[in-house]
N, C-alpha and C positions, 0 to 999 in steps of 0.2 A: 089280550096283554092294553091298560087300561090309557092311550097314552093322549094328552093335550096340549092343545101348540102352542107356542109363544112365538107372540106379532114385534118385530120391529115398535115399533109404535105402544106396545101394552096393553096390546087384546092379545090376555089367554080365552082356546075356546077347545072347549071340550061337546062338540058331537055340535047339539045346535042350540049351545050353552054360552055365552060370555060372560067372562068377568074383567075386572080395570087390576092392574098390577103395573108398579117398579119398578125399573131396570136397573141398569148397570149408570149412571155419570154420565158413561164411556158411550152409550151405547150397546149394541151386539158388536162381536166382534170374533170373526174365526180365527183371529191370532194371538188370545188370551192370554197376558200376561201380569207377572202376580203384581198387584198395587198399579193394573190401569183403570178401574172401575168400569172396567167391563163387564158386559152380560156372556158369556160365550155361546158362543151359536153352539149347534148336534142336538146331541139324541139324551139328553142324561137322565139315568132310570135313578130310580126313588130307591135306594139305599134304606134309606132308615128313615124312622119320626122321632124325635126325641119332644118333650113337650115337660111344663113348667106344670106338678102335682096339684102345684096349693093354688093354683088359677085358670086352672073351671075343673071342664072334667075332660080322658082321656078322648084325643081323637080321634072317627072312628079311621084305619088304612087300611090298607089291607101288604102293609110289609111292619117288617117288625116295631113295634115302642117304646117308648124306653122313658122313664124319668131323668129328670137332670136335677143333677147339684150343684151349691154353692162351688163346689170346689170340681166343674167340668172345665173346660176349653180345649180349644182346635189351634191344633199349633200354624201362624202361619208363615213362620221361620226358614228361610226359603234352603239356610246352611245345617239343621239339627235336623238330624233320621226322622223325629218324626213330623217332619213336614205336614202337610194336610191333616194329620187325625187328628182324637180326640184324647185330649187328655189330661190327668189332673193338678191339674196349680197347686203351688207353688208349681212354676218347669218353671226348666232354661233359657226355654226358646223364646221370641217373641209367642205369643199368643190370642187370643182372641177371647174374654171368658163369657161365658155362655147365659152363662146367670143372672138376668139386667136389669136393673129398679125397673127403667121402660117393660112394652108388652111386644119387643122389638123378635125376642126370644123365647118369647112364651108360649109357641108351636114354632118344631120346626123342621124342614123335610132333607136329605141328607142327601143330594145329589148327590153321584156318579161324578164329576169331570175330578180328573186330573188321579185318578186314584188308587189307578189300575195298578200300572205302571210310571208310578210319582214319576211327574218331570221335575227338579225342583225351579220354581219363579215361575211356571206355567200358571199357577193359580191356586188358589185357597181358598174355600171356608164357601163353597158355593152353598148357595140353602134358594130352600122355598120359604120363604118365616112370613110376620104379619109385619103390613105396612106400615111407615111412619103417618102420623094426620097429613092428609092432601099428596099420600104418594108420591112424597120428597125423593126424588131417585137415590139407586140404594148402591154399596162398594163395588157390587155385580151382579149382587143378589138377583131373581125371584120373587115380588110381596106384592102380596091382595090385603084383603079385609081379612080381618078377623076371621067374619062370617064363611064371606065367601076359601079364607083358608080351609076350615071345618069340611062348609060343601065339597069342594075339590076333591079335600084327601078321604072325604069318607065314601067320594062316588068311584073308589077303588082306581086310586093310581097310581101307576105304575111307574109311566117317565112321563119328562114329557119334553115336546124338539121343538128345542128353540132357534127361532130362522132370523136370518141376517136383510138389512133393508136390502 
């Protein structure tokens, strides 16, 4: 198992290597809730990697990799049966579109948060993705520069251990 550590100050460490990351606007919390803007603390397994095939080479990864399409979304509606699942758009619940104009979801590591026994309202769409310019805070995800993200995924990453301060 290749596990990187995500520190509350925005550092991601893997062995002797350190990467800069953007975290949730509300910091790291062990009591993550939908819409709180926090990155959840804990061990987050990397489930799979989604990517835009039209925006660069297929990222290296030790988990399954899947191209996304314009019809792909992620349900963030706690009242819907598809909560915290990848869906096809249009969808009757509220969803996040994965195919974006910006580059944030050009590469998306789907992290294992609230996905085995899904608890409504505990948080959804917790991803490892491309950072905004200047590493602006996320809504709860972990975001890195695209080159660093490719490097981290290509290192055989299988999980992130997110630690609170």
